[in-house]
C-alpha positions, 0 to 999 in steps of 0.5 A: 500500500505504501509503495502504491502511494509512493508511485502515485506521489511520484507520478503526480510530482512528475506531472506537476514538474512537467506542467511547470516546465511547460509553463516556463517556470524558472524558480523551484522552491526551496532552490536558491538562485544558483540552483535555479540557474543551473537547472535552467541551463540544464534544460535550455542550453543547446548542448548541455540540455541534450544530456542533462534536461529533466526527463519530464521536460516537454521539449524532447531530446529529438527536438534538441538534437535537431536544433543542435544539428542546425547549429552545427551545420550553419556554423560550418557554412559561416566558418567556410565563408570566412575562410574563403574570404579572408583565409586563415590569418588573424583577421579571419579568426577574429571575424569568425569569433565575433561576427560568426558567433553573432550570426550563429546566435541569430540562426540558433534563436528561432530554431530553439523557439521552434524546438520549444514551441510554447504553443504546443504545451499551452494548457489553455489551448485544446489538446487537438490544437496543441497536437497540431502545433507540436506536429507543425513545429516539428515539421518546420524544424525538419525543414530547417534542418534540411536547409542547414544541411544544404548550407553545410554542403555549400560550405564543404564545396567552398572548402573543396574548390577554393585553393587557399582554404585548408580543411584542417584550418576550417575544422580548427576554426569551426571547433573554436567558433562553436565552443566560443558560441556555446560558452558565450551563450551562458552570460546571455542565459544568465541575464534572461534567467535573472529577469524571468526569475525576478518577474516570477517571484514578484508575481508570486508575492503579488498573488500571495499578498492579494489573498490576504487583502481584506475587502 
């Protein structure tokens, strides 16, 4: 009997966590600031979330994989274009780490939005509508992934036909560029998390104070 109650409690807790994550909740009492932030990164970082996302998160690992594949393919095109234009000198490396990183973030953002697709998890919508949103968003991710693969093939073509472009240099710059992009995403995530957590806690305090107002 106790084991049955424990299973029921575990399922209820998992369901509650899934609903909270789908709603965009970032503060999970009694967690402190840094515990909440690490949990937020584990569920939202383009690479780390593939390995550390909460099992109950509605943003599935398949979607996360497609988003990461999008990012890698587009990044290879950016590096190949920079290498073909400026070569492997310091100017090319700096441009790849600055402009290239910004371009990658601009490409990754809408892809991540498609992957998460908040409308597909909005409890205020009928289940049929949510299923349709989930299907359409996944189809768009697949189409965007095909486009990203085409971009990567174009980048490979540039590497092959451009005489002064070395594949080893492109591979090195590609790795350093993606590593820089993945790491530089953390400060942006911290800023977004601070704003979201502050607004969420302020909203809870406001709702809590309203319950005790005497009319």
